[in-house]
C-alpha positions in Angstrom: -37.0 -35.6 -21.0 -40.2 -35.7 -19.0 -39.1 -38.8 -17.2 -35.7 -37.4 -16.6 -36.7 -34.1 -15.3 -40.3 -34.3 -13.9 -41.0 -37.8 -12.6 -38.0 -38.1 -10.2 -39.2 -34.9 -8.6 -37.4 -32.7 -11.1 -34.2 -33.9 -9.5 -32.2 -32.1 -12.2 -33.4 -28.9 -10.7 -33.2 -30.0 -7.1 -30.5 -29.1 -4.5 -27.5 -31.3 -4.2 -28.1 -34.3 -1.9 -24.4 -34.9 -1.4 -23.5 -33.6 2.0 -22.4 -30.0 1.7 -19.6 -28.3 3.5 -21.6 -25.1 3.5 -23.0 -24.1 6.9 -25.8 -21.6 7.5 -24.2 -18.2 6.8 -25.4 -15.2 8.9 -23.6 -12.9 6.4 -26.1 -13.7 3.7 -29.1 -11.4 3.6 -32.1 -13.6 4.6 -34.5 -11.7 2.4 -32.2 -12.1 -0.6 -30.7 -15.6 -0.4 -33.0 -18.3 -1.9 -33.9 -21.3 0.2 -33.4 -23.8 -2.6 -30.3 -24.9 -4.5 -26.9 -24.6 -2.6 -24.8 -26.1 -5.4 -21.1 -25.9 -4.9 -18.8 -24.5 -7.5 -17.0 -26.0 -10.5 -13.9 -24.0 -10.3 -10.9 -24.8 -8.0 -10.2 -21.4 -6.5 -8.4 -21.4 -3.2 -7.4 -18.8 -0.8 -4.4 -16.8 -2.1 -2.6 -13.7 -1.1 -2.2 -11.0 -3.7 1.1 -10.0 -2.2 4.0 -12.4 -2.1 7.7 -11.9 -2.1 7.9 -14.1 -5.3 5.6 -11.7 -7.2 6.8 -8.2 -8.1 4.2 -5.8 -6.8 2.9 -2.8 -8.8 3.6 0.6 -7.3 1.9 3.9 -7.1 3.6 7.0 -8.3 4.4 7.7 -4.7 6.5 4.5 -4.6 4.2 2.6 -2.2 3.1 -0.9 -3.1 -0.4 -1.3 -4.2 -2.3 -3.1 -1.4 -5.7 -4.6 -1.9 -5.8 -6.8 1.1 -8.7 -6.4 3.4 -7.0 -4.5 6.2 -9.3 -2.2 8.2 -8.9 1.4 7.1 -9.0 4.2 9.6 -12.5 5.5 10.2 -11.7 8.9 8.7 -10.4 7.2 5.6 -13.6 5.2 5.2 -15.8 8.2 5.7 -13.8 10.1 3.0 -14.2 7.1 0.6 -17.9 6.8 1.0 -18.4 10.5 0.1 -17.2 9.8 -3.4 -19.8 9.7 -6.1 -20.1 6.5 -8.1 -20.1 8.5 -11.3 -17.0 10.4 -10.2 -15.2 7.2 -9.5 -16.2 5.7 -12.8 -15.0 8.8 -14.7 -11.8 8.9 -12.7 -11.0 5.3 -13.8 -11.8 6.1 -17.4 -9.5 9.2 -17.2 -6.7 7.0 -15.8 -7.1 4.5 -18.7 -7.2 7.2 -21.3 -4.0 8.8 -19.9 -2.2 5.5 -19.9 -3.4 4.6 -23.5 -2.1 8.0 -24.7 1.2 7.5 -22.8 0.7 10.6 -20.7 2.6 9.1 -17.8 2.8 12.1 -15.5 -0.9 12.7 -15.9 -1.6 9.0 -15.3 0.4 9.0 -12.1 -1.4 12.0 -10.7 -4.8 10.5 -11.6 -3.8 7.2 -10.0 -3.0 9.0 -6.8 -6.4 10.7 -6.9 -8.1 7.4 -7.8 -6.4 5.6 -4.9 -8.2 7.9 -2.5 -11.6 7.3 -4.2 -11.7 3.5 -4.3 -12.2 1.0 -1.5 -12.6 -2.8 -1.3 -15.3 -2.3 1.3 -17.2 0.6 -0.4 -19.9 0.9 -3.1 -19.7 -1.6 -6.0 -18.0 0.8 -8.3 -15.5 1.7 -5.5 -14.7 -2.0 -5.0 -14.4 -2.7 -8.6 -12.3 0.4 -9.0 -9.7 -0.9 -6.5 -9.1 -3.9 -8.8 -9.3 -2.1 -12.0 -6.8 0.5 -10.7 -4.5 -2.3 -9.8 -4.8 -3.6 -13.4 -3.9 -0.2 -14.7 -0.9 0.2 -12.5 0.2 -3.4 -13.3 -0.1 -2.6 -17.0 2.1 0.5 -16.5 4.7 -1.5 -14.5 4.4 -4.6 -16.8 3.7 -6.8 -13.8 0.2 -8.1 -14.6 1.4 -11.4 -15.9 3.4 -12.2 -12.7 0.4 -11.3 -10.6 -2.0 -13.4 -12.7 0.1 -16.5 -12.8 1.0 -16.2 -9.2 -2.7 -16.2 -8.2 -3.6 -19.1 -10.5 -0.7 -21.5 -9.5 -0.6 -20.9 -5.8 -1.0 -24.1 -3.8 -4.3 -24.0 -1.8 -4.3 -24.1 2.0 -7.2 -26.5 2.0 -8.4 -29.4 0.0 -12.1 -28.9 0.9 -14.4 -28.8 -2.1 -15.9 -25.6 -0.7 -14.1 -22.6 -2.2 -14.4 -18.9 -2.6 -15.7 -19.6 -6.1 -18.3 -21.8 -4.6 -19.6 -18.9 -2.6 -19.6 -16.7 -5.7 -21.7 -19.3 -7.5 -24.2 -19.4 -4.7 -24.6 -15.7 -4.5 -24.4 -14.9 -8.2 -26.6 -17.6 -9.9 -25.7 -17.0 -13.5 -22.9 -19.6 -13.5 -25.0 -22.2 -11.7 -28.0 -21.8 -13.9 -25.8 -21.8 -17.0 -24.6 -25.2 -15.9 -28.2 -26.2 -15.2 -29.2 -25.3 -18.8 -26.3 -27.3 -20.1 -27.3 -30.3 -18.0 -30.8 -30.1 -19.3 -29.5 -30.3 -22.9 -27.3 -33.3 -22.1 -30.2 -35.1 -20.3 -32.5 -34.4 -23.3 -30.0 -35.5 -25.9 -29.0 -38.7 -24.1 -32.4 -39.6 -22.6 -32.6 -43.0 -24.4 -29.0 -44.0 -24.1 -27.8 -46.9 -21.9 -24.1 -46.0 -22.0 -23.0 -42.4 -21.7 -19.6 -40.8 -21.9 -19.2 -37.1 -20.8 -16.0 -35.3 -21.7 -15.7 -32.1 -19.5 -13.0 -29.7 -20.7 -13.1 -27.8 -17.4 -14.0 -30.4 -14.7 -12.8 -28.2 -11.8 -14.7 -29.6 -8.7 -17.0 -31.7 -10.8 -20.1 -30.4 -9.0 -21.9 -29.6 -12.3 -22.6 -33.3 -12.6 -24.2 -33.9 -9.2 -27.8 -33.1 -10.2 -27.4 -34.8 -13.6 -26.1 -38.0 -12.1 -29.1 -38.0 -9.6 -31.5 -37.5 -12.5 -29.9 -40.3 -14.6 -30.0 -42.6 -11.5 -33.8 -41.9 -11.1 -34.7 -43.0 -14.6 -37.8 -45.2 -14.5 -36.1 -47.7 -16.9 -33.0 -47.8 -14.8 -29.8 -45.8 -14.7 -27.3 -45.9 -17.6 -23.7 -46.6 -17.3 -21.9 -43.2 -17.0 -18.3 -42.4 -17.8 -16.8 -39.0 -17.2 -13.5 -37.8 -18.5 -12.5 -34.7 -16.6 -9.8 -32.3 -18.0 -8.2 -29.7 -15.8 -5.5 -27.0 -16.0 -2.1 -28.5 -15.5 -0.5 -25.2 -14.3 -2.2 -25.0 -10.9 -0.3 -26.9 -8.3 -3.6 -28.3 -6.9 -4.7 -29.9 -10.2 -3.7 -33.4 -9.3 -5.3 -33.3 -5.8 -8.3 -31.7 -7.4 -8.9 -34.5 -9.8 -8.5 -37.1 -7.0 -11.1 -35.2 -5.0 -13.5 -35.2 -8.0 -13.0 -38.9 -8.5 -13.7 -39.6 -4.8 -16.9 -37.4 -4.9 -18.2 -39.0 -8.0 -17.6 -42.6 -6.8 -19.4 -41.7 -3.5 -22.4 -40.6 -5.7 -22.2 -43.8 -7.7 -22.5 -45.9 -4.5 -25.2 -43.7 -2.9 -27.5 -43.6 -6.0 -26.6 -47.1 -7.3 -25.5 -45.8 -10.7 -22.5 -47.4 -12.5 -20.0 -44.6 -12.9 -16.3 -44.4 -14.0 -14.1 -41.3 -13.8 -10.8 -40.5 -15.4 -8.9 -37.3 -14.9 -6.6 -35.7 -17.5 -4.2 -32.9 -16.4 -3.6 -31.3 -19.8 -4.4 -28.1 -21.6 -7.6 -28.3 -23.6 -6.0 -27.6 -27.1 -3.5 -30.4 -26.4 -6.2 -33.0 -26.0 -6.2 -35.7 -28.7 -8.7 -38.3 -29.7 -6.3 -41.0 -28.5 -6.3 -39.6 -24.9 -10.1 -39.9 -24.6 -10.5 -43.7 -24.7 -13.6 -43.6 -26.9 -15.6 -46.8 -26.8 -18.0 -48.3 -29.2 -21.7 -48.1 -28.1 -21.3 -45.0 -25.9 -23.2 -41.9 -26.5 -20.9 -38.9 -26.2 -21.5 -35.5 -24.7 -18.8 -32.8 -24.6 -19.0 -29.9 -22.1 -17.2 -26.6 -22.3 -17.8 -24.4 -19.3 -15.8 -21.2 -19.0 -12.9 -22.8 -20.8 -12.9 -21.9 -24.4 -12.1 -18.2 -23.8 -8.8 -19.4 -22.3 -7.9 -21.1 -25.6 -5.9 -18.8 -27.9 -7.4 -18.0 -31.3 -6.0 -16.7 -34.6 -5.3 -13.3 -33.1 -2.7 -14.9 -30.8 -1.6 -18.0 -32.5 -1.5 -18.5 -36.3 -2.5 -22.2 -35.7 -5.8 -21.0 -34.1 -6.1 -23.5 -31.3 -9.6 -22.3 -30.4 -11.1 -23.2 -33.7 -8.9 -26.3 -33.9 -10.2 -27.6 -30.6 -13.8 -27.2 -31.9 -13.0 -29.1 -35.1 -11.3 -31.9 -33.1 -14.4 -32.2 -30.9 -16.7 -32.2 -33.9 -14.7 -35.1 -35.3 -15.6 -37.1 -32.2 -19.3 -37.0 -33.4 -20.8 -36.1 -30.0 -24.6 -36.3 -29.7 -24.5 -32.9 -27.9 -21.9 -30.3 -27.1 -22.6 -27.6 -24.4 -21.1 -24.2 -24.0 -21.2 -21.8 -21.1 -19.3 -18.6 -21.4 -19.1 -15.0 -20.0 -21.1 -12.7 -22.3 -18.3 -10.2 -22.8 -16.2 -8.9 -25.7 -12.5 -8.7 -24.6 -10.7 -10.9 -27.1 -9.5 -8.7 -29.9 -10.7 -5.3 -28.8 -8.0 -2.6 -28.3 -7.0 -1.6 -24.8 -9.3 1.3 -24.1 -12.4 -0.4 -25.6 -11.5 -3.5 -23.6 -11.2 -1.4 -20.4 -14.7 0.0 -20.9 -16.2 -3.4 -21.6 -14.6 -4.8 -18.4 -15.8 -1.8 -16.4 -19.4 -2.3 -17.6 -19.4 -6.1 -17.3 -18.0 -6.2 -13.8 -20.0 -3.2 -12.6 -23.1 -5.3 -13.1 -21.5 -8.3 -11.4 -20.4 -6.3 -8.4 -23.8 -4.7 -8.1 -25.4 -8.2 -8.1 -23.1 -9.4 -5.3 -24.5 -6.5 -3.2 -28.0 -8.0 -3.5 -26.9 -11.0 -1.4 -23.8 -10.3 0.7 -23.7 -7.5 3.2 -21.4 -4.6 2.3 -19.1 -5.2 5.3 -18.9 -8.9 4.8 -15.3 -10.3 4.9 -16.6 -13.2 2.9 -17.6 -10.8 0.1 -14.2 -9.2 0.1 -12.6 -12.7 -0.1 -14.8 -13.7 -3.0 -14.2 -10.6 -5.0 -10.4 -10.6 -4.3 -9.7 -14.2 -5.0 -12.3 -15.0 -7.7 -12.6 -11.8 -9.8 -9.5 -9.7 -9.2 -7.0 -11.9 -11.1 -9.3 -12.0 -14.2 -9.7 -8.2 -14.1 -5.9 -7.7 -13.8 -5.3 -10.1 -16.7 -7.8 -8.4 -19.0 -6.4 -4.9 -18.3 -2.7 -5.4 -17.7 -1.7 -8.2 -20.1 -1.3 -8.5 -23.9 -0.6 -11.2 -26.5 -0.1 -14.7 -25.2 0.0 -13.4 -21.6 -3.6 -12.3 -21.9 -5.6 -15.5 -21.4 -8.9 -14.0 -20.4 -10.3 -13.5 -24.0 -14.0 -13.5 -23.8 -16.3 -13.4 -26.9 -20.0 -12.8 -27.3 -22.6 -15.5 -28.1 -22.8 -14.3 -31.7 -19.0 -14.9 -32.2 -19.2 -18.4 -30.6 -22.1 -19.2 -32.9 -19.9 -18.3 -35.9 -17.0 -20.5 -34.6 -19.2 -23.5 -33.9 -21.0 -23.2 -37.2 -17.6 -23.0 -39.1 -16.5 -26.2 -37.2 -19.6 -28.0 -38.5 -21.9 -27.8 -35.5 -25.7 -27.0 -35.6 -27.7 -25.4 -32.8 -29.4 -27.8 -30.3 -32.2 -25.7 -28.7 -32.2 -25.7 -25.0 -35.3 -27.2 -23.2 -38.1 -24.7 -22.7 -39.0 -26.6 -19.6 -35.6 -26.2 -18.1 -35.5 -22.6 -19.1 -38.8 -21.9 -17.3 -37.5 -23.6 -14.1 -34.4 -21.4 -14.3 -36.5 -18.3 -14.6 -38.6 -19.3 -11.6 -35.5 -20.1 -9.5 -33.8 -16.8 -10.4 -36.8 -14.9 -9.1 -36.0 -16.2 -5.6 -32.7 -14.4 -5.7 -33.7 -11.0 -7.0 -36.2 -9.7 -9.5 -33.3 -7.7 -11.0 -31.8 -10.8 -12.6 -32.8 -11.4 -16.2 -33.2 -14.4 -18.4 -33.4 -14.0 -22.2 -34.0 -16.9 -24.6 -32.4 -16.2 -28.0 -32.3 -18.6 -30.9 -32.4 -21.6 -28.6 -29.7 -20.3 -26.3 -30.0 -18.7 -22.8 -28.6 -15.4 -21.7 -28.5 -14.7 -17.9 -27.7 -11.3 -16.5 -28.3 -8.4 -14.2 -30.6 -5.5 -15.1 -29.9 -4.7 -18.8 -26.5 -6.4 -18.9 -26.1 -10.1 -20.1 -23.4 -11.8 -18.1 -23.5 -15.5 -19.0 -24.6 -17.4 -22.1 -25.5 -21.1 -22.3 -26.0 -22.9 -25.6 -26.0 -26.5 -26.9 -24.8 -27.9 -30.3 -24.8 -31.1 -32.2 
């Protein structure tokens, strides 16, 4: 581990050396944005429009379509919105959810009209979050949440560039990036003496999690190992095939640049449908399996009697990996009833929207784009959808521990060295970010709210 992380200039912790498509951004607050890592995102999120003729739009009680595009509001309207108290907006959202849960439709519609005047996608964090949560409530009432969610996920992107809105989100909200860093540290440690390595990534997305790990492996004093990466991606999105080709191109460029033998194979298939035969396991290879923000999309026993979530974990355990890494949102929205789930979502995303304010200016169009295209669809799905249509089903670290233990896994404590580096790097963003080590796992958050957990298993 010392050779892998320290001797090559702690390359695992270093900025990507692959040429970035990110230019200097005047919208980022200079006193907030760190001068170090500018790692691009893992998730393929492309510019979409929330409104489309193909997607039924939820309506207010007045009959007007809900509109969360970033059109400029009249000055009078903006002044009116900014007078609203954050506590008042929060309570108003809760009142709307309670009225809907109790089927008090007339009261709900009146409250929605009032809430519409209190929220704004360019206001305080609670006002911005309120705009999307209000959309989720209206979509739940109109039973249109599923159409909105799937429309946003499957829309063909306008650009094939690796840089995406999610990439911006990962730069300005470091929990995701540092969760991946912790996972990479565990993989580097577990496979430090291996000459042939096979990484199975169940959510390859843009593949950029592996940039720093590949650099670290290439810098081994004893010489680089042979690396093979199998990347699995969501087959629903129209851009999946192009995305896997881009990942392969990027990884092969890294192979040439750092003189490390590397193979890549992409699989466009749902995680629970992956079988041992698809993975081309080879004798003599040390196996690492990576789950990043993927398992919560896999249904469990509350949705499907076959319990694909636990079934997938058992299948992976049967592969005998040397290490399995898990990065997940630290939220409890899986089996909780609607009103409890609404409150959990309100608390979770309130912390996230506040943290975005620490880096991007309030009037930044980029911030509006990031929140609209990266976060809104998940919020709508959690609030508006049920049963199999609700795919955003997060669980807390304690529940993941139970599932992994039942599947036969044992904890693999994360590296204390990597954890200390993460703590140091986080301090460059804001001293309000938190890092908690708990039973060998890492919890990253904002103020007193944990937002992301990272753990490793074997």
